[in-house]
N, CA, C and O atoms as a GROMACS GRO file, in nm:
protein
  520
    1MET      N    1  10.770  -3.932   0.808
    1MET     CA    2  10.642  -3.984   0.769
    1MET      C    3  10.577  -4.045   0.893
    1MET      O    4  10.644  -4.105   0.977
    2SER      N    5  10.444  -4.028   0.903
    2SER     CA    6  10.373  -4.083   1.016
    2SER      C    7  10.266  -4.181   0.968
    2SER      O    8  10.224  -4.180   0.852
    3PHE      N    9  10.225  -4.262   1.059
    3PHE     CA   10  10.122  -4.360   1.027
    3PHE      C   11  10.014  -4.350   1.133
    3PHE      O   12  10.044  -4.340   1.252
    4GLY      N   13   9.890  -4.352   1.091
    4GLY     CA   14   9.779  -4.344   1.186
    4GLY      C   15   9.664  -4.431   1.139
    4GLY      O   16   9.664  -4.481   1.026
    5TYR      N   17   9.571  -4.447   1.223
    5TYR     CA   18   9.451  -4.523   1.185
    5TYR      C   19   9.332  -4.468   1.260
    5TYR      O   20   9.345  -4.402   1.362
    6GLN      N   21   9.219  -4.496   1.208
    6GLN     CA   22   9.094  -4.454   1.268
    6GLN      C   23   9.013  -4.577   1.301
    6GLN      O   24   8.999  -4.667   1.218
    7VAL      N   25   8.962  -4.581   1.421
    7VAL     CA   26   8.878  -4.694   1.461
    7VAL      C   27   8.735  -4.664   1.416
    7VAL      O   28   8.677  -4.563   1.455
    8LEU      N   29   8.681  -4.752   1.336
    8LEU     CA   30   8.546  -4.735   1.285
    8LEU      C   31   8.453  -4.828   1.359
    8LEU      O   32   8.489  -4.941   1.391
    9GLY      N   33   8.332  -4.781   1.385
    9GLY     CA   34   8.232  -4.867   1.450
    9GLY      C   35   8.153  -4.942   1.346
    9GLY      O   36   8.089  -4.882   1.259
   10PHE      N   37   8.156  -5.071   1.354
   10PHE     CA   38   8.079  -5.153   1.261
   10PHE      C   39   7.954  -5.205   1.331
   10PHE      O   40   7.955  -5.226   1.452
   11GLY      N   41   7.849  -5.225   1.256
   11GLY     CA   42   7.725  -5.273   1.315
   11GLY      C   43   7.660  -5.166   1.400
   11GLY      O   44   7.625  -5.191   1.516
   12GLY      N   45   7.643  -5.047   1.344
   12GLY     CA   46   7.586  -4.934   1.416
   12GLY      C   47   7.461  -4.973   1.494
   12GLY      O   48   7.386  -5.060   1.451
   13GLY      N   49   7.439  -4.910   1.605
   13GLY     CA   50   7.324  -4.937   1.688
   13GLY      C   51   7.348  -5.048   1.789
   13GLY      O   52   7.256  -5.086   1.862
   14VAL      N   53   7.470  -5.100   1.794
   14VAL     CA   54   7.501  -5.205   1.890
   14VAL      C   55   7.504  -5.142   2.029
   14VAL      O   56   7.564  -5.036   2.048
   15ARG      N   57   7.442  -5.205   2.124
   15ARG     CA   58   7.443  -5.153   2.260
   15ARG      C   59   7.514  -5.251   2.351
   15ARG      O   60   7.512  -5.372   2.328
   16VAL      N   61   7.576  -5.198   2.451
   16VAL     CA   62   7.648  -5.279   2.547
   16VAL      C   63   7.562  -5.291   2.672
   16VAL      O   64   7.520  -5.190   2.729
   17VAL      N   65   7.536  -5.414   2.714
   17VAL     CA   66   7.454  -5.436   2.833
   17VAL      C   67   7.547  -5.431   2.955
   17VAL      O   68   7.645  -5.506   2.963
   18THR      N   69   7.515  -5.342   3.048
   18THR     CA   70   7.592  -5.331   3.172
   18THR      C   71   7.512  -5.398   3.284
   18THR      O   72   7.395  -5.431   3.265
   19PRO      N   73   7.572  -5.420   3.400
   19PRO     CA   74   7.503  -5.493   3.507
   19PRO      C   75   7.379  -5.425   3.564
   19PRO      O   76   7.294  -5.493   3.624
   20TYR      N   77   7.366  -5.294   3.548
   20TYR     CA   78   7.257  -5.223   3.613
   20TYR      C   79   7.164  -5.155   3.513
   20TYR      O   80   7.206  -5.117   3.404
   21ILE      N   81   7.039  -5.141   3.551
   21ILE     CA   82   6.939  -5.076   3.467
   21ILE      C   83   6.975  -4.929   3.448
   21ILE      O   84   7.021  -4.862   3.540
   22SER      N   85   6.953  -4.882   3.327
   22SER     CA   86   6.968  -4.741   3.295
   22SER      C   87   6.839  -4.699   3.225
   22SER      O   88   6.800  -4.758   3.125
   23ALA      N   89   6.772  -4.595   3.279
   23ALA     CA   90   6.643  -4.556   3.224
   23ALA      C   91   6.624  -4.404   3.237
   23ALA      O   92   6.691  -4.338   3.316
   24THR      N   93   6.531  -4.352   3.158
   24THR     CA   94   6.494  -4.211   3.164
   24THR      C   95   6.342  -4.202   3.175
   24THR      O   96   6.271  -4.299   3.151
   25GLY      N   97   6.295  -4.085   3.212
   25GLY     CA   98   6.152  -4.059   3.220
   25GLY      C   99   6.112  -4.010   3.356
   25GLY      O  100   6.162  -4.057   3.458
   26GLY      N  101   6.020  -3.914   3.359
   26GLY     CA  102   5.976  -3.856   3.484
   26GLY      C  103   6.086  -3.772   3.547
   26GLY      O  104   6.184  -3.738   3.481
   27THR      N  105   6.068  -3.738   3.672
   27THR     CA  106   6.170  -3.666   3.748
   27THR      C  107   6.252  -3.770   3.822
   27THR      O  108   6.199  -3.847   3.903
   28VAL      N  109   6.383  -3.773   3.794
   28VAL     CA  110   6.470  -3.877   3.850
   28VAL      C  111   6.542  -3.823   3.974
   28VAL      O  112   6.604  -3.716   3.970
   29THR      N  113   6.533  -3.898   4.083
   29THR     CA  114   6.603  -3.867   4.206
   29THR      C  115   6.696  -3.983   4.237
   29THR      O  116   6.656  -4.099   4.228
   30THR      N  117   6.820  -3.952   4.274
   30THR     CA  118   6.917  -4.056   4.307
   30THR      C  119   6.955  -4.047   4.453
   30THR      O  120   6.984  -3.939   4.505
   31CYS      N  121   6.953  -4.161   4.520
   31CYS     CA  122   6.995  -4.170   4.660
   31CYS      C  123   7.090  -4.290   4.667
   31CYS      O  124   7.046  -4.405   4.666
   32GLY      N  125   7.219  -4.264   4.674
   32GLY     CA  126   7.318  -4.372   4.665
   32GLY      C  127   7.315  -4.428   4.525
   32GLY      O  128   7.332  -4.354   4.428
   33ASP      N  129   7.294  -4.558   4.514
   33ASP     CA  130   7.283  -4.618   4.381
   33ASP      C  131   7.138  -4.660   4.351
   33ASP      O  132   7.114  -4.746   4.266
   34TYR      N  133   7.043  -4.598   4.420
   34TYR     CA  134   6.900  -4.625   4.401
   34TYR      C  135   6.838  -4.505   4.330
   34TYR      O  136   6.852  -4.392   4.377
   35LYS      N  137   6.769  -4.528   4.220
   35LYS     CA  138   6.706  -4.419   4.145
   35LYS      C  139   6.555  -4.432   4.149
   35LYS      O  140   6.501  -4.542   4.138
   36THR      N  141   6.489  -4.319   4.164
   36THR     CA  142   6.344  -4.313   4.165
   36THR      C  143   6.298  -4.224   4.051
   36THR      O  144   6.348  -4.113   4.035
   37HIS      N  145   6.203  -4.273   3.971
   37HIS     CA  146   6.144  -4.196   3.861
   37HIS      C  147   6.001  -4.161   3.903
   37HIS      O  148   5.918  -4.250   3.922
   38VAL      N  149   5.973  -4.032   3.919
   38VAL     CA  150   5.841  -3.987   3.962
   38VAL      C  151   5.772  -3.919   3.845
   38VAL      O  152   5.826  -3.827   3.784
   39PHE      N  153   5.651  -3.966   3.815
   39PHE     CA  154   5.572  -3.908   3.706
   39PHE      C  155   5.454  -3.833   3.766
   39PHE      O  156   5.376  -3.891   3.842
   40THR      N  157   5.439  -3.706   3.731
   40THR     CA  158   5.325  -3.626   3.775
   40THR      C  159   5.229  -3.600   3.660
   40THR      O  160   5.128  -3.532   3.677
   41GLY      N  161   5.260  -3.654   3.544
   41GLY     CA  162   5.177  -3.646   3.425
   41GLY      C  163   5.214  -3.763   3.335
   41GLY      O  164   5.310  -3.834   3.362
   42ASP      N  165   5.137  -3.781   3.230
   42ASP     CA  166   5.164  -3.891   3.137
   42ASP      C  167   5.304  -3.877   3.077
   42ASP      O  168   5.353  -3.766   3.057
   43GLY      N  169   5.366  -3.990   3.049
   43GLY     CA  170   5.500  -3.989   2.991
   43GLY      C  171   5.544  -4.129   2.957
   43GLY      O  172   5.462  -4.219   2.943
   44ASN      N  173   5.675  -4.146   2.943
   44ASN     CA  174   5.733  -4.276   2.910
   44ASN      C  175   5.849  -4.307   3.002
   44ASN      O  176   5.932  -4.221   3.032
   45PHE      N  177   5.855  -4.432   3.045
   45PHE     CA  178   5.970  -4.484   3.118
   45PHE      C  179   6.050  -4.560   3.012
   45PHE      O  180   6.008  -4.665   2.965
   46VAL      N  181   6.166  -4.506   2.975
   46VAL     CA  182   6.245  -4.560   2.865
   46VAL      C  183   6.368  -4.631   2.921
   46VAL      O  184   6.456  -4.569   2.980
   47VAL      N  185   6.372  -4.763   2.900
   47VAL     CA  186   6.484  -4.844   2.948
   47VAL      C  187   6.588  -4.853   2.837
   47VAL      O  188   6.563  -4.914   2.732
   48ALA      N  189   6.704  -4.792   2.862
   48ALA     CA  190   6.813  -4.794   2.764
   48ALA      C  191   6.903  -4.915   2.786
   48ALA      O  192   6.972  -4.960   2.694
   49ASN      N  193   6.904  -4.968   2.909
   49ASN     CA  194   6.983  -5.086   2.943
   49ASN      C  195   6.908  -5.163   3.050
   49ASN      O  196   6.878  -5.109   3.157
   50GLU      N  197   6.876  -5.288   3.022
   50GLU     CA  198   6.794  -5.366   3.115
   50GLU      C  199   6.871  -5.433   3.227
   50GLU      O  200   6.810  -5.499   3.311
   51GLY      N  201   7.002  -5.418   3.233
   51GLY     CA  202   7.080  -5.477   3.340
   51GLY      C  203   7.094  -5.628   3.327
   51GLY      O  204   7.053  -5.686   3.226
   52THR      N  205   7.150  -5.689   3.427
   52THR     CA  206   7.172  -5.834   3.428
   52THR      C  207   7.132  -5.890   3.564
   52THR      O  208   7.125  -5.816   3.662
   53PRO      N  209   7.104  -6.021   3.571
   53PRO     CA  210   7.069  -6.081   3.700
   53PRO      C  211   7.179  -6.064   3.806
   53PRO      O  212   7.150  -6.058   3.925
   54GLY      N  213   7.305  -6.056   3.762
   54GLY     CA  214   7.415  -6.038   3.857
   54GLY      C  215   7.421  -5.898   3.914
   54GLY      O  216   7.481  -5.876   4.020
   55GLY      N  217   7.360  -5.803   3.846
   55GLY     CA  218   7.356  -5.665   3.893
   55GLY      C  219   7.216  -5.633   3.940
   55GLY      O  220   7.179  -5.662   4.054
   56SER      N  221   7.139  -5.575   3.852
   56SER     CA  222   6.998  -5.546   3.881
   56SER      C  223   6.923  -5.542   3.749
   56SER      O  224   6.959  -5.465   3.660
   57ASN      N  225   6.821  -5.623   3.736
   57ASN     CA  226   6.741  -5.622   3.613
   57ASN      C  227   6.591  -5.614   3.643
   57ASN      O  228   6.509  -5.651   3.559
   58GLY      N  229   6.557  -5.566   3.761
   58GLY     CA  230   6.417  -5.553   3.798
   58GLY      C  231   6.390  -5.418   3.862
   58GLY      O  232   6.481  -5.352   3.911
   59VAL      N  233   6.264  -5.378   3.860
   59VAL     CA  234   6.224  -5.249   3.918
   59VAL      C  235   6.114  -5.269   4.021
   59VAL      O  236   6.036  -5.364   4.015
   60GLU      N  237   6.109  -5.176   4.115
   60GLU     CA  238   5.998  -5.168   4.209
   60GLU      C  239   5.905  -5.060   4.158
   60GLU      O  240   5.947  -4.971   4.084
   61TYR      N  241   5.778  -5.068   4.195
   61TYR     CA  242   5.682  -4.968   4.148
   61TYR      C  243   5.586  -4.930   4.260
   61TYR      O  244   5.563  -5.007   4.353
   62PHE      N  245   5.531  -4.812   4.249
   62PHE     CA  246   5.424  -4.761   4.334
   62PHE      C  247   5.334  -4.682   4.241
   62PHE      O  248   5.372  -4.574   4.196
   63VAL      N  249   5.217  -4.734   4.211
   63VAL     CA  250   5.126  -4.673   4.113
   63VAL      C  251   4.999  -4.628   4.187
   63VAL      O  252   4.924  -4.711   4.237
   64GLN      N  253   4.978  -4.498   4.191
   64GLN     CA  254   4.864  -4.437   4.262
   64GLN      C  255   4.765  -4.381   4.159
   64GLN      O  256   4.805  -4.308   4.069
   65ALA      N  257   4.638  -4.415   4.173
   65ALA     CA  258   4.535  -4.365   4.081
   65ALA      C  259   4.470  -4.239   4.136
   65ALA      O  260   4.487  -4.205   4.253
   66GLY      N  261   4.397  -4.169   4.050
   66GLY     CA  262   4.326  -4.048   4.091
   66GLY      C  263   4.208  -4.080   4.180
   66GLY      O  264   4.146  -4.187   4.167
   67GLY      N  265   4.176  -3.989   4.270
   67GLY     CA  266   4.062  -4.006   4.359
   67GLY      C  267   3.931  -3.983   4.286
   67GLY      O  268   3.929  -3.929   4.175
   68GLY      N  269   3.821  -4.023   4.349
   68GLY     CA  270   3.688  -4.005   4.290
   68GLY      C  271   3.643  -3.860   4.295
   68GLY      O  272   3.696  -3.780   4.372
   69ASN      N  273   3.545  -3.828   4.213
   69ASN     CA  274   3.490  -3.694   4.211
   69ASN      C  275   3.416  -3.665   4.341
   69ASN      O  276   3.358  -3.755   4.402
   70GLY      N  277   3.419  -3.541   4.383
   70GLY     CA  278   3.350  -3.500   4.504
   70GLY      C  279   3.202  -3.480   4.482
   70GLY      O  280   3.153  -3.491   4.369
   71GLY      N  281   3.130  -3.453   4.589
   71GLY     CA  282   2.986  -3.431   4.582
   71GLY      C  283   2.953  -3.297   4.518
   71GLY      O  284   3.040  -3.214   4.495
   72SER      N  285   2.825  -3.278   4.490
   72SER     CA  286   2.778  -3.152   4.432
   72SER      C  287   2.699  -3.077   4.539
   72SER      O  288   2.699  -3.116   4.655
   73ILE      N  289   2.633  -2.973   4.500
   73ILE     CA  290   2.561  -2.889   4.596
   73ILE      C  291   2.452  -2.966   4.671
   73ILE      O  292   2.429  -2.939   4.789
   74TYR      N  293   2.386  -3.062   4.605
   74TYR     CA  294   2.280  -3.139   4.671
   74TYR      C  295   2.324  -3.282   4.705
   74TYR      O  296   2.244  -3.359   4.758
   75ARG      N  297   2.443  -3.315   4.678
   75ARG     CA  298   2.493  -3.450   4.705
   75ARG      C  299   2.618  -3.436   4.792
   75ARG      O  300   2.723  -3.396   4.743
   76GLY      N  301   2.605  -3.467   4.918
   76GLY     CA  302   2.714  -3.447   5.012
   76GLY      C  303   2.824  -3.550   4.999
   76GLY      O  304   2.813  -3.649   4.926
   77GLY      N  305   2.929  -3.524   5.069
   77GLY     CA  306   3.040  -3.619   5.073
   77GLY      C  307   3.132  -3.605   4.954
   77GLY      O  308   3.103  -3.537   4.856
   78GLY      N  309   3.243  -3.671   4.965
   78GLY     CA  310   3.341  -3.668   4.858
   78GLY      C  311   3.361  -3.806   4.801
   78GLY      O  312   3.308  -3.905   4.852
   79GLY      N  313   3.437  -3.813   4.697
   79GLY     CA  314   3.468  -3.941   4.634
   79GLY      C  315   3.575  -4.016   4.711
   79GLY      O  316   3.646  -3.958   4.794
   80GLY      N  317   3.586  -4.142   4.683
   80GLY     CA  318   3.686  -4.225   4.749
   80GLY      C  319   3.825  -4.201   4.694
   80GLY      O  320   3.841  -4.153   4.582
   81GLY      N  321   3.925  -4.232   4.774
   81GLY     CA  322   4.064  -4.219   4.730
   81GLY      C  323   4.096  -4.318   4.620
   81GLY      O  324   4.036  -4.425   4.612
   82GLY      N  325   4.190  -4.281   4.535
   82GLY     CA  326   4.233  -4.370   4.428
   82GLY      C  327   4.309  -4.489   4.482
   82GLY      O  328   4.378  -4.480   4.584
   83GLY      N  329   4.297  -4.600   4.414
   83GLY     CA  330   4.367  -4.720   4.456
   83GLY      C  331   4.516  -4.711   4.425
   83GLY      O  332   4.560  -4.626   4.348
   84PHE      N  333   4.592  -4.800   4.486
   84PHE     CA  334   4.734  -4.805   4.453
   84PHE      C  335   4.782  -4.948   4.456
   84PHE      O  336   4.727  -5.034   4.525
   85ARG      N  337   4.887  -4.971   4.379
   85ARG     CA  338   4.953  -5.101   4.377
   85ARG      C  339   5.101  -5.076   4.390
   85ARG      O  340   5.154  -4.979   4.335
   86GLN      N  341   5.168  -5.163   4.462
   86GLN     CA  342   5.312  -5.145   4.480
   86GLN      C  343   5.379  -5.278   4.508
   86GLN      O  344   5.315  -5.374   4.549
   87ASN      N  345   5.509  -5.281   4.485
   87ASN     CA  346   5.588  -5.399   4.519
   87ASN      C  347   5.717  -5.357   4.589
   87ASN      O  348   5.817  -5.430   4.586
   88VAL      N  349   5.716  -5.241   4.651
   88VAL     CA  350   5.836  -5.188   4.717
   88VAL      C  351   5.881  -5.287   4.825
   88VAL      O  352   5.804  -5.322   4.915
   89GLY      N  353   6.005  -5.331   4.813
   89GLY     CA  354   6.059  -5.430   4.906
   89GLY      C  355   6.019  -5.572   4.873
   89GLY      O  356   6.061  -5.666   4.941
   90GLY      N  357   5.938  -5.590   4.769
   90GLY     CA  358   5.893  -5.724   4.730
   90GLY      C  359   5.964  -5.771   4.604
   90GLY      O  360   6.074  -5.727   4.573
   91THR      N  361   5.900  -5.861   4.533
   91THR     CA  362   5.955  -5.916   4.410
   91THR      C  363   5.953  -5.810   4.301
   91THR      O  364   5.848  -5.753   4.271
   92LYS      N  365   6.067  -5.784   4.242
   92LYS     CA  366   6.078  -5.682   4.137
   92LYS      C  367   6.024  -5.738   4.005
   92LYS      O  368   6.027  -5.859   3.981
   93ILE      N  369   5.976  -5.648   3.919
   93ILE     CA  370   5.937  -5.691   3.785
   93ILE      C  371   6.052  -5.661   3.691
   93ILE      O  372   6.115  -5.555   3.698
   94GLN      N  373   6.079  -5.756   3.603
   94GLN     CA  374   6.188  -5.737   3.508
   94GLN      C  375   6.144  -5.644   3.396
   94GLN      O  376   6.030  -5.647   3.351
   95VAL      N  377   6.238  -5.560   3.353
   95VAL     CA  378   6.212  -5.471   3.240
   95VAL      C  379   6.311  -5.503   3.129
   95VAL      O  380   6.423  -5.547   3.154
   96ASP      N  381   6.267  -5.480   3.007
   96ASP     CA  382   6.350  -5.503   2.889
   96ASP      C  383   6.390  -5.370   2.828
   96ASP      O  384   6.338  -5.264   2.866
   97TYR      N  385   6.482  -5.376   2.734
   97TYR     CA  386   6.522  -5.261   2.655
   97TYR      C  387   6.399  -5.218   2.574
   97TYR      O  388   6.374  -5.271   2.466
   98SER      N  389   6.322  -5.123   2.629
   98SER     CA  390   6.194  -5.088   2.569
   98SER      C  391   6.143  -4.956   2.627
   98SER      O  392   6.203  -4.899   2.718
   99THR      N  393   6.032  -4.909   2.572
   99THR     CA  394   5.963  -4.791   2.622
   99THR      C  395   5.832  -4.835   2.686
   99THR      O  396   5.752  -4.906   2.624
  100TYR      N  397   5.810  -4.793   2.809
  100TYR     CA  398   5.689  -4.827   2.883
  100TYR      C  399   5.606  -4.701   2.903
  100TYR      O  400   5.649  -4.611   2.975
  101PRO      N  401   5.487  -4.693   2.842
  101PRO     CA  402   5.402  -4.575   2.863
  101PRO      C  403   5.355  -4.568   3.008
  101PRO      O  404   5.326  -4.670   3.071
  102VAL      N  405   5.348  -4.446   3.060
  102VAL     CA  406   5.300  -4.422   3.195
  102VAL      C  407   5.180  -4.329   3.185
  102VAL      O  408   5.189  -4.222   3.124
  103THR      N  409   5.068  -4.369   3.244
  103THR     CA  410   4.948  -4.285   3.248
  103THR      C  411   4.923  -4.249   3.393
  103THR      O  412   4.908  -4.336   3.478
  104VAL      N  413   4.918  -4.119   3.420
  104VAL     CA  414   4.892  -4.072   3.556
  104VAL      C  415   4.746  -4.033   3.565
  104VAL      O  416   4.702  -3.937   3.501
  105GLY      N  417   4.671  -4.107   3.645
  105GLY     CA  418   4.528  -4.082   3.658
  105GLY      C  419   4.501  -3.965   3.751
  105GLY      O  420   4.561  -3.952   3.857
  106GLY      N  421   4.411  -3.882   3.709
  106GLY     CA  422   4.368  -3.769   3.790
  106GLY      C  423   4.220  -3.751   3.766
  106GLY      O  424   4.169  -3.788   3.661
  107ASN      N  425   4.149  -3.694   3.862
  107ASN     CA  426   4.006  -3.669   3.847
  107ASN      C  427   3.931  -3.798   3.811
  107ASN      O  428   3.865  -3.806   3.708
  108ALA      N  429   3.942  -3.896   3.897
  108ALA     CA  430   3.871  -4.024   3.884
  108ALA      C  431   3.916  -4.106   3.764
  108ALA      O  432   3.833  -4.167   3.696
  109SER      N  433   4.047  -4.109   3.737
  109SER     CA  434   4.101  -4.188   3.628
  109SER      C  435   4.203  -4.288   3.682
  109SER      O  436   4.267  -4.262   3.783
  110PRO      N  437   4.218  -4.404   3.614
  110PRO     CA  438   4.318  -4.500   3.659
  110PRO      C  439   4.459  -4.454   3.623
  110PRO      O  440   4.478  -4.371   3.534
  111SER      N  441   4.559  -4.510   3.692
  111SER     CA  442   4.700  -4.488   3.660
  111SER      C  443   4.757  -4.620   3.611
  111SER      O  444   4.721  -4.727   3.662
  112VAL      N  445   4.847  -4.613   3.511
  112VAL     CA  446   4.900  -4.735   3.449
  112VAL      C  447   5.050  -4.724   3.428
  112VAL      O  448   5.100  -4.622   3.380
  113PHE      N  449   5.123  -4.831   3.465
  113PHE     CA  450   5.265  -4.849   3.431
  113PHE      C  451   5.282  -4.993   3.388
  113PHE      O  452   5.254  -5.086   3.464
  114SER      N  453   5.328  -5.013   3.265
  114SER     CA  454   5.350  -5.147   3.211
  114SER      C  455   5.220  -5.227   3.221
  114SER      O  456   5.119  -5.187   3.163
  115THR      N  457   5.220  -5.338   3.292
  115THR     CA  458   5.099  -5.420   3.306
  115THR      C  459   5.028  -5.391   3.438
  115THR      O  460   4.933  -5.461   3.474
  116ILE      N  461   5.072  -5.289   3.510
  116ILE     CA  462   5.018  -5.255   3.642
  116ILE      C  463   4.916  -5.143   3.627
  116ILE      O  464   4.948  -5.035   3.577
  117THR      N  465   4.792  -5.168   3.671
  117THR     CA  466   4.687  -5.066   3.666
  117THR      C  467   4.629  -5.048   3.806
  117THR      O  468   4.589  -5.144   3.871
  118SER      N  469   4.624  -4.922   3.850
  118SER     CA  470   4.557  -4.888   3.976
  118SER      C  471   4.424  -4.823   3.942
  118SER      O  472   4.419  -4.729   3.863
  119THR      N  473   4.319  -4.873   4.002
  119THR     CA  474   4.184  -4.828   3.972
  119THR      C  475   4.155  -4.694   4.037
  119THR      O  476   4.203  -4.665   4.147
  120ARG      N  477   4.077  -4.613   3.969
  120ARG     CA  478   4.039  -4.481   4.020
  120ARG      C  479   3.952  -4.494   4.142
  120ARG      O  480   3.897  -4.601   4.171
  121GLY      N  481   3.938  -4.383   4.215
  121GLY     CA  482   3.850  -4.380   4.331
  121GLY      C  483   3.705  -4.369   4.289
  121GLY      O  484   3.676  -4.321   4.179
  122GLY      N  485   3.613  -4.412   4.373
  122GLY     CA  486   3.471  -4.405   4.343
  122GLY      C  487   3.418  -4.263   4.360
  122GLY      O  488   3.464  -4.188   4.447
  123GLY      N  489   3.322  -4.225   4.277
  123GLY     CA  490   3.261  -4.093   4.284
  123GLY      C  491   3.139  -4.092   4.373
  123GLY      O  492   3.083  -4.197   4.403
  124GLN      N  493   3.098  -3.974   4.415
  124GLN     CA  494   2.980  -3.958   4.498
  124GLN      C  495   2.858  -3.950   4.407
  124GLN      O  496   2.848  -3.859   4.324
  125SER      N  497   2.766  -4.042   4.422
  125SER     CA  498   2.648  -4.039   4.336
  125SER      C  499   2.516  -4.048   4.413
  125SER      O  500   2.410  -4.040   4.352
  126GLN      N  501   2.520  -4.063   4.543
  126GLN     CA  502   2.398  -4.075   4.621
  126GLN      C  503   2.360  -3.940   4.681
  126GLN      O  504   2.448  -3.865   4.725
  127PRO      N  505   2.232  -3.909   4.684
  127PRO     CA  506   2.190  -3.784   4.748
  127PRO      C  507   2.228  -3.781   4.895
  127PRO      O  508   2.225  -3.884   4.964
  128GLY      N  509   2.264  -3.665   4.942
  128GLY     CA  510   2.298  -3.650   5.083
  128GLY      C  511   2.173  -3.644   5.170
  128GLY      O  512   2.063  -3.619   5.120
  129GLY      N  513   2.188  -3.665   5.295
  129GLY     CA  514   2.075  -3.659   5.387
  129GLY      C  515   2.114  -3.582   5.512
  129GLY      O  516   2.232  -3.554   5.534
  130SER      N  517   2.017  -3.549   5.590
  130SER     CA  518   2.050  -3.478   5.714
  130SER      C  519   1.994  -3.550   5.833
  130SER      O  520   2.012  -3.505   5.946
   0.00000   0.00000   0.00000
């Protein structure tokens, strides 16, 4: 006769917090233990584990907005470049176990990550001269 047991998980949905952030979204590139999430279109940055202060619980960001519209046949010049905001090498922003929408601005639109918004570039609206 044999005896066995099965370990059952109680309190389904319980998550274990580890020292480092774990997230998905965009195209992820890993270099050592540093991960970069690059978004080329709208999406979500999904934090599955927010990490701990003893490990890493903050992220760096670089948010680039779309450039301004170019001139037309009678209006010379192009639009201004899109603005950007970043904290690379600076104070990290803390993230929680949550989903953060990402908007990638193109064609004179702003880009947004969390509470960070980069303003679009200015469009050409003045007539050209010679």
